[in-house]
Structure formats: structure tokens, C-alpha cells
N, C-alpha and C positions, 0 to 999 in steps of 0.2 A: 783315446786316438795320441798319438804320440807327441811329449810337450817338450820344446826346447829350455831350459833348466837357468837359464844361463837369461834368457830374454821373458821369458813369460809366454810368450806368445806358439800358437803351435805350427808346424813344419809345412802345414799344407795354405795357411794365410803364408807365410814365407816364400812359399814356392810359387802363391800367386803373383805377389806382389813385386816379386825378382824377374818374373816375367811379362809384368805391367810396364818395369821399367825399360826394359831390353823394349819390348816395341813403341816405346816412347822416343827411343836412339839415343837417350840421356846414356854418357859414359863420365869415368871420371871419378871424381869425389862425389859427383852430385847426383852418383849411383846407388850409392851407399841407399840400404833397405834399411836403415836402425831409423833414422828420424819419420821417414813414412811409416815405418809399423807402431810406432808411440802413438802416430794421433787416429790408430786403430784400435776402435773398443769392443767391437765382436767382428762374429762373422754368422752369417744365417745361413745354414745349409739346408736344401730341400731336393726332395726326389720331381721326376718330372711329372708335368701336369696336375703339380698340387696351387699351381696360383689360379683362380680364379680370373681377375682380373687381366690376369697378364697375356695370358693362352690363350682364352677363351672357349678351352674346353670342357666337359662337363664334369660338374661337381661329382668326388670322390667320397666314399663314406656316408658315414649320416649326412653332411651336406646335400650326399645326393638323394638318400630317403627321405628328408627332410622336405614338405610342403611346403609352400612360403604362402601366408595369408596374404592378400592383396592390404599396405596398407591404405587406409584409412585419407581423403585428397584433405589437410586444412583449409578451412575458412580463412579466405583472405582476409587479411589484419591490414590498417594505413599502416602507412609507412610512416614514424613519427619521425619530423623532424627536429634538427637541436635547436633551431631559430623560431621567430616567427616575423608575420611580413607586418612595419610598421604602417602605418598610417602617416603621408605626410600633410595630410589634413584633416580634423575631424569633419566634411563632409558625408553626409547620409547618403547612401545610394537609393536611385528612384528607381525601384525594380517595376513598377507599371509601363517603363519604358523602355524596355523589354524590349528588342528587335530580333525575331527568331530568326532571320538571315545570318546573324552575327554567332550562332550558337555553334559549339564547339564538343561534338562526341567524342571527340577521341581524347576529352583530358580524363587523365587516371585516377584522380578523386573523382566526377561524377561515373566512371567506372564501376567504380568500388560502390557509392553510393546507392547505384541502382541494384547493384547484386547485390547488396545487404538489402535493400526495400522490399527484393523478390524473396528472399529467405524470410524475412518475420511479414510478408504479405501469407505464405505459405504454409508458415507457422500460428498465425493469428486468423484465417481462414479469411482475409479482405475479397470484397467480390473483385469484380471487372474494373468498373468504374473506380471504385478506391485506387486500384493499382495503376489504373492509368493515369489519376489526377496525381500521384503522389509521384510517378515519373517524369511527368511532367514538370513539375514545380522544381525537380534537382535537377532539371535540363535548366530552367530560369536561374537557379540561383547559383550553380556550380559548373556552368559553362566558360565561365573566363576565371574557375577558384587559381589561387597559387597558393604555392604551399605552405602551411602556419598560417594560413586567412581562415577565420570563423565567421560566421555569418550571427550577426543580430538579431535576435528575434524582432522586434522592434519593426526595422527592414523588411525581414521576412514577412511580418503577419499584414505591412499595410498592403507589399508587391501582392503577396495570394491572395489579400482580399482579393483585389481589385479585377485577379481572374478566376475568380469564385473556384479559386483549387484550396486543397484539405491541409488546413495548418494543422490539425495535431497532429495526425500520421509523419507528417515531412519532419518536423519538430523532433518525433521521436526515432525516424534514423537520421538524423543528424545530431542527436545527441547519444546514441551507439559509438557511432566514431568520434565524438570527442570535436565536430565541430561547428558545434549549437553556444553562442554566447547570449544564453536567457542574462536579458539586462532588464525583464519585467521587474515589477516592486512587489513581494510577498503581500497579498490580502489581509493579514495579519499584520503586519508591519500599518498600513495606510489605517487601517482597523485602531487598535492600538494606539496610534497615533492622536486619532480625535477622541476617542476614550480619556484619554489623560490629557487632554486639553484646559486649560481651568487651571489646575491644578498649582500648587506652589511646588518650587523645586525639590525640596526638599522631601515631600510627598509624596511628588512624580517618579524621585530615583526607587523610594521603598516600594513602591506601588507596581512600578515597574519591572524591576527585583524578581518580585513576587508575583508576577504576573507570567514570567519567563520561565522561572522555577515551578510552575504548575502544567505549563508547556513541556518541556523539554526533560526536568525530572531532575533531581540531583544527588550528591551523595549517598544519601538517604530515604528519600523519595522517589516514588514513582511517576512517571509523567500520566498528564490525566487525560481525557480525550477533552475533544479543541470544542464541542459545547461545555463542557464543563467550565473551561474557562473560562468564555463568553459569559455566562450566567453568574459567575465570580465579580465578575470585574462590574457587569450592570450592575448588580447590586450592591455593589460597595463606592461603585464613581457619586450618587447622590449623597452621602454620608462623608466622602473623601473633600467631595467639593462644600459641604459647608463647615469643613474642618477647615479647608485652607483659606475659608475667609477672616480666622480668625489665627491660623498658627502656621506656622512656617516649617514642621516637621513635626513624625508622629511623636517623637518620647514628648512633648507636650499634650497629648492627650489622658485625662483622668480616667480613672472610672466612673465620673458622675459624669461625663459625656456618653460612653458607653450604654449606661442606665437611660441617661436621656435618649440615645435612638435604639430603646428599647422600651420604653413609655411611649412613646408614637407612633410603634407598628403593634399591629394585632395578627394572631391566628400565625400560619405558616409563613406569612413575610418575615412578622419578627422570629421566629425560629431560623428561620435560612440565610436572615440579615446576619446575626449574632454568629449561629455556625462561620459565616464568610470573614468576619471583624478577627473570629478566633483564630484562620487559617492566615489571617493579615500579619496579627502581631506574634504569633507563632515563630513566621518564616526572620520577621526584624527580629524578636531575640534570641532566634538562633543562630542570625549575622553578626548579633552585637551591633547594632543599628541602635537598638532600644535595649535598656538595661531591666523593664521591668513588664509585666503583659498586664494590662488592666482590665480584659476580658476574663482572667481567671477568678474562679468564685463566683460566676453571675451567671443562675441559673433562670430557665425560663419557663419551664416545667415540661409538663407531657403537652403533646399537643392533640389536642381533640378532633378526628376524625369524623364525619359524617357519616351514615348508615349508608352502604352500596346498594343500589335497587335493581332492580333488573329493567332490560329493555322490553318499548309497549312492541308488538306482534305488530304493527304497522310500521315500525322504525325500520327492524328489519329486513320488513320484506321491501320496503323503500331501499334499502342496500342494496337488494338482492337485486332489485329491477336495474339500479344505476351500475351493478358489476356486468359490461357488456361484452367485454375480450377476454380473452382464455387466460390471459394473466391472471385477471381481474379476479374472477371465477375462482382461479387455482389458490390466492393469499386468502379471498373470503374463505375457503372452505376449512384452509390453516386455521387460522382464525379464531372461526367462528365454533369448530369442532376440536379441534387439538389446541388452542389455548395458546399458540403460537407468538410471538413478540412480533411486531414488524423487521425488526433487525434480523430476527431467525428464520423468516423467511426472506429475506435479502439476502443471507448467506448461508442459503441451504443448498448444498451440493447434489451434482447428480449419483456422486459413489455412496448419498445417502437414504438412495430408493432404493427397495429390494421387493420390486414388482413382485418376483414370484414367490416367499415367502412370505407376500402382504408383512410389510414392516416399514415403519419409518423413521429415521432419527431425526429426532428435534432437538438440538443445543445440548449433544450427549444424552439424549435419551430415549430407548428402543422402545416406538408403543406402535401398536397396531395399526394398519392400515382399512378403515372402512371401505363401504361400497363406491360411497360419492367422493371423499378425498382420491380415489382410486379412481373413477372416472374423471375426476377436475385434471389430475394430472396425466392420464391417459391424449386427452384434449388438448391440453399442450405443448406434449412430446411432440403430437401431431404438428400441432402450428410451429412449434420451435422446427422440427424436421424440414418443412415445407417452406419457411420464410429463412430460413439460415441454413442451409443443410452445410455449409462446410465450415459452422465457428469451431472454435477449440475453447470456447470458454468452459468451465469444470462449474459453472453455477448453473442451479435447474432452471431459474427465472433471469432472460437479458433480454436484453433491450436494443433498438437498431443505434446506440451508439457503444454498446460494453460487446456485443455481439463480434466486433474486430476487437476483441479487448481480452484481460482474463479477471476483470474488475468487477464488483454485484451490481446488483444495478442501484440508484442514492435511493434516499427512503423517499423523497418529493416523489419520484414516480413511483413507488411502489404505491404510494397512499391517496395517488391524483386521484382515483375512479370515486374514492368513497366524499371528496371532500367537497362541505359542505354539508354532509350527512351528518342527523344524531347521530348513528350506528358506525363508525369510523371500526379499524381494523381493532385501535387501543380496547376502545368500550366493548367490538365482540370478543377480544379475548377476556374481560371482565366480568363480562354477563357469563362466558362459558364455565367459569372458576364458579362465578355465584349459584349456578343453576344447580354444579357437582353438591357442592353445599345443601345447597333445596331437596334435591333429589334423593341424596345418600346420607343425607343428615351433617348437622353441623360436628363433624369431628376435622379437628386439624389432620390429626396424621393422616387420614387418607385422603387430605388435599395435599398434603407438602407429601405423597408419593404415589400420586396420580400426575400431578404438574409439574414436581421439582423445587416448591414452594420454599423460600426463607419460614421459619418458625412465628417471625411476629407477624406476617402478613396472611399467613396460613390461620391464625390466631383470629385476627382481625375478618376474613371471610365469613370463617364460623362462627363470631359474635355477630354479622350482621344477618346472617340464613338463622341464626338463633331467635333474635330479633325479629326476623319477617315473618318466623312459621310461630312465635309465642303470640306476637299483636300482631294484628292485619293492618298495613297501613290504611284500607279503605277504614277504617271503623270511624276513625279520626281523619279527616283533611286537615283539620285546621291543624293540628299539633303534629302531623306527620311528619318526619326530614324528606328532606328531598334533595339529593346527593347526585346529581349526574353526571360531572366532570370529576368525581374523586380516581385518580389513578393509582395504585398500590403499587 
């Protein structure tokens, strides 16, 4: 296109600008087009019917041949406000006095929460009654909700308990929308406060920092299981209370004090207590609160384990009779046949089953599926399908509470059927591994290959089986060791 060399603008732009000035009725010096052209930075040229939004014609070229896929409707999110509703006075809300005649179903927060509850319920397989309870609870809590206001858990708990509504599922919905103010005191904090009561300030500070590091982990330490943390502090508390009566800080504890503690204990108690004290002083020296470790170079000696004995037939029969539900029968079969731990039974997933190829994956190890275990699994799956047809929990064994969630059942629930029995799930697991050693010979390599045992544990089972095979315990009942509660 020809360009004006003096001003650098195309002649078409100059002609359009001149026509626009004349159409506006501007004359004289004000009609000069040069100031107008200096403000022009580009000129878009187009052919007819090329602007779809403006002309509304059918698209041409590639746009006309492209098949537009429908865009997914985004999930509604909560509108976050830059401010929060401040309370004029810290007066708790009494939700038990809620009047349904004053409910406001047009509240946008309530509408958003009800839609989120519907989405969660469809994903988790909530029953009709749970959905109705959560919907009613949200109406009670959010009818008069103001932007930026949060619901305290303590207020919600008292109000919903008065009406008999579901608290856990309602709190889950409010938590996802960032509407819940969880003012509960964690159970760990209350337990830690009770266990550290009575210690001097210096010892208490080091012990608290040690326990929190065990639970949360550190720069070079992994977090421990919560049950391990409980056991450690329970073992150390009597010793720390004794030292608190004489010392103000752990740096005052000497090697003789640790030896005195060691000499007062026996067996597994002595071994475990010294291990706990080593962990405590190692942590203190690492953080610089102690300059030396009084537990170093103190030997306890090798712990002598008793002989593992098989269960009596009547004890096994009593456990079978006590397992009356499909879930208890399945757990019994997995422990007595495949030597599965209770934790492994709880965390078993549906994808770990291969009924077509008759295989079962336990703790990462693929095992053949026998007829008895297969019948127990099929019976449980039928019960699960009839009892909770809409559950989306990926675990094989579910309960009434976990069927609407994705977590495994608790350890208390899975062992409840055999509580008080001599043949518990753990003892059945031990008896199965001992039976393998008695049947196929005391070979540690065979036990480690079949059950995935540690070499030390496999050697212990092999030694127990060898002792039983070489010298029958019935020959000398007076001198025969009996170890029922030993769990390797």
C-alpha cells in the first residue's frame, strides 16, 4: 500500500481521517488532520463477514470447520471477602433456640454450602438420611450468615447435638468452604499437658521439645507414629518424675543415675526404658541443651525371648465361634491363613483383590487365594453391596462410619469381635507362622520368603519350632516354658 514518506501514514488512513473531520463539521485550523494522525497507532483492515462477534455471521475458514467442545461448568467457589465480620461482643450463639420460621433460604452462602454438600454426598455415597440431616444443619447454621463470618465448632456442636443432626459431615462441608473456626483443643495437647505435669521447668521443657520432635519430625528425623510417641513418654514419665525431685535440669543427670534405673528394671521393660532414655538424651545433645549423653556406652544385653507355643484347638474354635459377622470372618481368615497383621487387614484395598486369577496382595506381596479365603471375601462383598450400595470407600472392609468416607476402619473396630479371646488376630498370625515352621521344617529362609519376615524374626520362629520338634513340651510340664503373649 502506498505510504506518505513525509509523515509515515498510509494514504488510506489520511483519507478516512479527512472524511471524519468534514463529517463532524469542523473547519479552519482545527480541521488540520496532522494532530489527529499523530494519535493513530494502527489501522485494522478486514474483509466482510470476518468479525463473528459483531456481524453474527457463520464462521469461515478453519473456524467454520472446527467442532467446539462444550466447556465444563466450573464448580462454584466461595466469594472471598477482603474483610471479616467483627463481633461486637463475645457472646456465644445459642443455636438450640433456632426458630425455623426465621430461616433465610435465599442466603448466597447457604446456597453455596448446600450445593457443596450435594457434591460431597454424591462423591462419598451419603445415604438419603445423612444428606437430609446435613442440609437441615446448614440451614440452621447459615440462614443469617454474614460475609466473612465463621462458625465456631463449639457452638455448632452444642446446637446440632440438641437437634440430633450429623456434626462430622456438616463440619466437613464448612471446612471445605473455609467457614469453620475449629476452636477445639487437640487431644494430643491435653494428653501432653497431663503427662508433663509434676516435672520441673527445665526437665519439662526438654521433654516437651523431644516429644514434639518425635511426633512432627525434624531436619534429620522422620515423624514417628502417634502410638510410638505415647509409649515413649509413658515409659519415661516415672523416671523423669524421680529425677525432678532431685534435679532442675537433665544436664544434672549422671551415668550413675541411668545405671540405677537400669538395675531396677528387668527383661523387656529394662531394654525398652533404656532405649527411650537414649532417644531423649540424644535429642538434648543434638539441640545443645546437654553437653554429654549419660546413656552412652551402657549395655543392656541381649533380650531373651520365651518359646512361642501354638494355640490349643479349643482356643481356635472359640475364636471361630465368636466371629459371627462377615467382616469378622474375613479378618479371621486373613490372619489365620495368610498371617496378615490387623493393620494390613484394615488397609486392604479393593484393587488388591484379583478373584479371576485367584490372587491377593497383602502388604505388597502377592499370595495365592485359597478357597476358604475366597468364600469369605465373596460373602463380605455381597454383604457390603447390600448394606452400602453407594459407598465409594476404596478399602475392602468398611463400617457404618467409614462407608461415607475414604479412610480405613479403626483398629478397635477390626479386633472387637475377638476381644477377650485367647486367639486374637495377632495370636492367630503368630500361630500361622509357627505352624509353617513346624510343617515345612525350621528353615528361616523359607519363612522369610513365604511371609516376608525380617531375618531376626524368621530365626526366632525357626528356633522355637526346632525346640518344639526336638523336645516335646509334654515330656516335662514342670520345666516347659509357656509364652502366650509373646508377639515377635
